[in-house]
N, C-alpha and C positions, 0 to 999 in steps of 0.2 A: 718531513711533516710539522717540522718546529717543535715546540715545547709540549704539544698534545701527545706525542708519540709516547709509547709505553712498550716496554720490553716484558713479553710473557714469561712467566717463571714456570719452569717444568715441575717443580715439587713445591707444594704448599704445606706449610707446618700447621697442624691443628692440634688442639688439646681437648679432652673430655672432661670437663670439670666435674661432671657427675660421677665419673669413676674415682677421681681424685678426692672428692668429698666422701665417698663412701669409704676409702682407704684411711681418710682422716678420722672418719667416725669409728672406724675399726681401731686405730690405734689410739682413741680416746680412752677405751676401755681401761680402767684400773689407774688412771691418772687424776691428779689432783686437780681441786678447781681452777688453780693458777694455769695449769697444762691446758686444761680444757679451755679455758679463755683464750690462751694463746692460739691454740687451733681455730676457734671461732673467728678471732680477729684476723688471722691469716685469710681466711675466705671472705671476710668483710673487705679486707684490703683488695682483693682481686674484683669485688663487686664495684669499689670506688674506681679502681684503675679503668674498668670496663666503662663506666660511666664518662669518665674524662675522655676515652677514645670515641666515644658515640657523639660527645659534644664537638670535637674536633672534625669528626666525620659530617655532622651535620652541617657545620660551616663550608666544607669542602663542597658538600653536595648543592648547597645554595649557590655557591660561586660558579660551579659547572653549569647550574641550570640557568643563571644568569646569562653565561656565555652563549648558550643556545638560544636563548630569548634574543640577544643581540644578533646573532646569525640570521634569525627570522626576520628581523626588522631591516637588516642590510638587503635581503632578498626581496623585499616589498617594496624597496624604494623606487621613486618615479625614475623614468628614462634618463631625464638629463641631470638627476642627482647621482644616479648610478654611474653615468658617464664622466662625471667630475671626480667621483671616488676613484674609478679606473685609471683616468689619466693621471691623478695624483700617486696611485699605487704602482702604476707603470714606471713613473719617474723615481719614485723611492726605490723601487726594485733594482733600476738600472744604475742609480747613484751608489746604492748600497755595494752592488756587485763591482762597481769602479773602486769604491774604497778598499774593498777585500784585495782587489788587484795590485793596489799601491804598496801594499805590505811586501817587504823584501825578504822576510823571514822565510826559511825553509820548513820551520817548526810550526806550520798553521794547523789550527784545528777546522774541521769540516764545518761549512757554513750553517748547517742546521744546529750543531752544537754550539756554535759562536752565538747563535740568535737564542738560543736557550739559556746560555751563560748571561747574556745581556738582559734577558727577562727577568732573570732572579738575581742579578748583579749586587742587589742592596742586602740579600738575605744569605748568599753564599757563606761569607765569613762565618757568621752564626752558626749556619748549617754545619759546616765544617768542623767547628768546634764540638758541636752537638753529636756528630757521627763519631768523631774521634772517642768521646767520652762514652757513648753507648756501646762501641766496639770494645773498648777497654773494659766497660761493665760487663758485657757477654763474656769475654775471656775470664773474668773474675767468677762468674757464675760457673762455667765450664770447670774452672780449677776448684770451686766448691763442691761441685758434683763428683769429680774424680776423688776428692778427698772424702766425701761421703760414701762413695762406694767401696774404698778402701776400709774405711770404718766398718762398713757394713759386712765385707769379707772378714776382717778380724774377728768381729761378734759372732758371726756364724761359725767361724772355725773353733772359737772358745766353746760356743754351745754345742758344737758336733763332739768336742773333745770331752765335754761334761756328760754328754750322753753315753759315749763310749765308756767312759769311767764308771757309770751307774750300771751297764751292762757287766763290766768286769768284776765290780763288788758282788753283784747278784751270783754270779759263777762263783766267785771266791767264797760267798756265804754257802752255797749248796755243797761245794766241794771240802771246804773246811768242816761243815757240819758233819759229812759223811765220814770224812777222816777221823773225827773225834768220836763218832759211835763206834766205828770200826775198831779203833784203839780200846775203847772200853770193853767192846765184847772180847776183844783179844786178851787183854789182861785179866778179864773175869775168868775166861776159860782156863787160862795159866794157873790162876789162884785155885781153882777148884781141882785142877789136874795134878797140881806138884803140891799145893799147900803153901806154896812160898808167900812171903810178905810183899804185896803189890802197892803198899800205901805211896811210897815215893813216885813210882811211874804214874800212878793216878794222879798225884799231885801235879807232875811234869805236863800230863794231858789237860788238866784244868788249867794250867797257866797258858799253855799253847791255846786252848778255847778262849781264854779271857782275853789274850793279846790279839786274836783275830777279830773277836767281837768289837774290841775297842778301835782298832784299826778301820772296820767297816764302818763303825758308828760316826767317826770323825771324817772319813773320806766321804760318805753320804751325805753329811751336812754340808761340807764345802762344795760337792757336786750341786745340791739343791741351791745353794746360794748363787753359785755361777749360773745356773739356768735361770733363776729369777732375774738376776742382774742382766743377762743377755736378753731376755725377753724385754725389760725395760729399755735398753739401749737400741736394741732393734727397732721397738715402736718409736723411739725418739728420731732415730735416722731415717725411718719412712716418712715421719711427720716433717722433716727438714727438707727431704729430697721432694715431697709434693709441692712445698711452698717455694723450693728454689726452681723447680721445674716450671712453675706458673710464672716466676719472673722471667724466666728464660723465654718461654713463649711471647710473653708482653714485649721484651726487648728485640727479641727477633722481628716480631710482626712490625714494629715500629721502624726498626732498620730496612726491612724488606720494602715497606712503602716509601721511605726516602730514596733508597735505590732505584725504585721504579721510577720515581717522580724526576730524577735527574738524569736517569739512563746510565746508571753506573753500577759497578759491583762491589766497592768497597770505598773506604774513606780515601786510601791512596788513590785510586783512579780518579775520584772527583777532586783531590787535591791537585794531582797532576793537570787535569783538565783545567781547573781554576787558573792555575799557574800559567798555562799555554793561553788562555784566553786574556789574562792580564797582560802578557807580554805582547800579544797581538793587538790589543787595544791600544798600548802605548805607541806601537808602530803606527797604527792607525791614525791616531792623534797627529803624528808629525807628517804624515803624508796627506792628510786630508785637504783637499783644495775646492770641495763643493758644499762647505757646511752651510752657508747661508741658504743656497737654493734648496738642500734637502730640508732645512729647517721650515721652509716657506711651504714645500709639499706636505711636509708632516703635518703642519698648521692646517693647510687646506682640507687633508683628509680628515683630521681631528674635528675640526669645526663642522665639516659636512655630516660627519657621524654623529656628533653631539646634536646637531640640528635635528636628526632622525630619532633622537631620544636612545642612543646606543650607549649605555652605561659605562663599559671598558673599551672606549675607543682607542687607548693607546696600544692596546695588544695587536691591533691591526697594523700598526707600523712595523712589526716584526713578523707579520704573516700576510704580507702584501700580495704574494703568489697566490694565496687563496681567493682574493678578490677578482683576480684576473682568470683563473683557471678554474672551470666547473668541476673537474675531477678533484682538484685539490679541495675545493670547498665540500664537495661530498665526502672526502676522506676525513676534513675536520670535523664534520657533523658526526661520522661514523666514531671516530675515536673519542669524542665527547660522549657519545651514547655509552660506549663501552666504559669510559671512565666512571660515567654517573651509574651505571648498573654496578660496577665493583664496589662503589661506595655503599649502594644499597645492599649488596649482599653482605659487606662488612658490617653495616647497621644491623641487618637482621641477625646476623651471626652473634655479635656482641649483646643484642637484646635477649637472644635465646640463652646464651651464657649466663646472663644476669639471673633469668627466669630459673635456670637450672640450679644456680647457687642457692637462690632464695628458696626454692622448693626443697633442696636438700637441707638448708638450715631449719626450715619448718619441721621436717622429720626429726632431725637431731633434737629439736627443741621440745619435742614432747616428752613430757616427764622431767624436763631440765630447765628449770626456771632461769639458771644462769645464762643459758643460750640466749633466751628471748630478752633477757635484760641487757646484754652486750648489744645484740641487735638493735634494740631501740635506742641505745645511745648513739648509734650511728645513722638513726632515721630509717631503720628498716623494721617494718610491721610485720610479724610472723603469724 
């Protein structure tokens, strides 16, 4: 079906920014103004990124709408003009098939993918570089998440150990107190019963009680300090994890869109497809025998379409079969409508995400002038 075909994804990744903001709001408790500002700026960065995605989606939406308008103009052409278009398309299609047959290489790409690569030939090199960088960036994000998960495990282990230590100290205090009282009573009874001097034993019991008390006091202070530090570290890990997860979703969504657009699953697949296309095109140039004739029909088709005010006439050079086959034309329209619907859903989703973020910022800003001030610096009115 040409470059309009798109592969359906079995799983779509979504993010709940409202829940993420609630976690950020909870982790804000007890933080300094600087740390609070960092949390708010992380949310504003998400809003800015969503706005950039909306701008890109709007341009894509306008382009798809323009393609649908061109299709309607072609269908409303007069019979003689349409016959000219069909004749040119038929010759273009036949000549293109002949050119593909000229290629002697056994490692050829399918014609549909060949046309897709030809359509995006100028942008593929830059796209390859971008996909590679995005995939490397995604791996770096996964690495950061694994590291944060490890740090969280360490912090939770330290916190649990400190809690266990507090329980131990409490039991030690009860047991030691009971033992000291028991010793005092025993020594007192022995003194009354025998009249013996119990001063030294009493002093030893007092030293024992003082030692236990000192140990419990020092150990309890250390446990309290560890618990306080653990709570701070845990809040910091949660804050960083939420921020990185937002970046991961944005990166993944960008990659998924590019994968769908070029009908691939990874940078490696697109790179291999591009290399095959380059080889195929080089072979085609060597065996091309009908260039002038093909250019003639290309110009005839484009001039006729331009005469009917078709804006993107060039695309039909790579979609000639749709001009000749009504079923192909219907499928073209169907895939364009699906593509436009997906873009519309993405726009609605991103606008909803922005609304959720701004709503949560407004709630956080209540009683906190710092949040409203930072939002105003970025053009957000709360």
